[in-house]
Structure formats: C-alpha cells, structure tokens
N, C-alpha and C positions, 0 to 999 in steps of 0.2 A: 504494500500500500504506500509506504513512504517513498519508495523509489519511483512509483508511478507519479506521485505528486511532484517530485523533483523533476522528472522528465517533462511533465506537462507545463511546469513553470519555467523551466530552462533559464534560470537565473535572470528572470525579468523579461526575457525575449519571447516567452510563450504566453499562455493564458493568464488571466488575472486570478487572484486567489478566490474571488467569488465564483468565477466560471468553473474553476477546478473543483471547488467544494460542491457546487451544484451537479457537476458531471459525475462525481464519485458518490454522491448521496451523503456528504458530510456537512458539518457546519464549518464556518470559516476558521474557527479557533483551532481545531485539530490540524487543518491544512497549514496554518501558520506555524503551529508547533513543529510539525515535521520539516517545514522549510528552514526553520532556525537550527535544526540539528545538522551536524556534519555527517557525512556518509559513513565514516568509520564507526561512530557511536550507534548509528541506526543498524548497521550490520551486526554489531555486537549484541544489541538488545534483542534483535529478532532471532538470533541463533541461540541466545542464552535462556529462552523461555523454558522454565522447568516443566516437565511432564508430571502431573500429579497422579498418584495411584488411587483408584476408586476403591471404596470399601468392599465391593462385591467382586472385584477382579480375582481375588484369591479363590473364589468359589465359582468361577466361570464354568468349569466342567460340569458341576452338579446342576447349575441353573440351565446350562446348555443342554443337558440331558432332559430336564423337565419340559422345556419349551417344545421340542419336536415330538416328545411322547404325548403331551397334552396340548394340541395346537390352540385350543380355545381358552387356555388357562390365563388368568389375569394376574396382575401384580399383587392384588389383594389376596389371591389364593396362594401365590408363591411365598409371600412373606411368612405365614405361619409354619410352612414346611422348613424354612431355614433354621430356626432355633432347635427344631426337633432333630434335624440331621447334623447341625453344627452347634453343639451346646455352648452357651455363653455368647453367642453372636446375635445381636439385635440391631435391626435397622428399621426405619419407618417405610410406609408404603410408597411414599414419593421417591425415596432413594431407589427402590426396586423399579418403579416406573421409568425413572430417568435412565437407569442402567440398561433397561430393556431396549430403550430407543437408541442407545449408543452403539 
C-alpha cells in the first residue's frame, strides 16, 4: 500500500494527495503518513509484522476432523465438544466462529 502511494505521488510530479486517497479508498491522513516515511522504514515495518498464533490452531486437526464429518455443525455445537476432548481448554463461541472462517 505505501509503495503504491509513493508511486502515485512520484515526489510531487504525480497525483495530489486527495486524488491518491480517493483512488485507494483512504483518507488523506494515512496517505500523508506514508508519504512522510522513507522507503527503508516502510520496508522494515511491512516485513516485521508479527504473525500471531490463534488459540485454536493447536487443535486444528481435531476441529478439522469435526467439520467434514458433520458438515452442518455450527460453532455453537463445536464449542462444547472442545473442553470434553481437551480438558482445561475454554474459548467462547465467537472465537470458534472467527477461527472457522479463517
């Protein structure tokens, strides 16, 4: 995204900040923010984004087994099965729903 903004702006020879923001569906403030950064810091920040582990990733195989076995199973039905199979593990329904979509 930031490289795209820099290319479209082209150090003042390209489009205006307002035009770039409208074209990319941003407000002007993020466009200005990226234009103020130098390219080296942008590259470092984009590549240093940490990947976070999800609470249910460790149990992916078990949940992956449930979903094909019971195709109409909902997240509300999966959640009670988790503590039964995995003692001491408790998550809420929304966590299961979000994990199922990922």
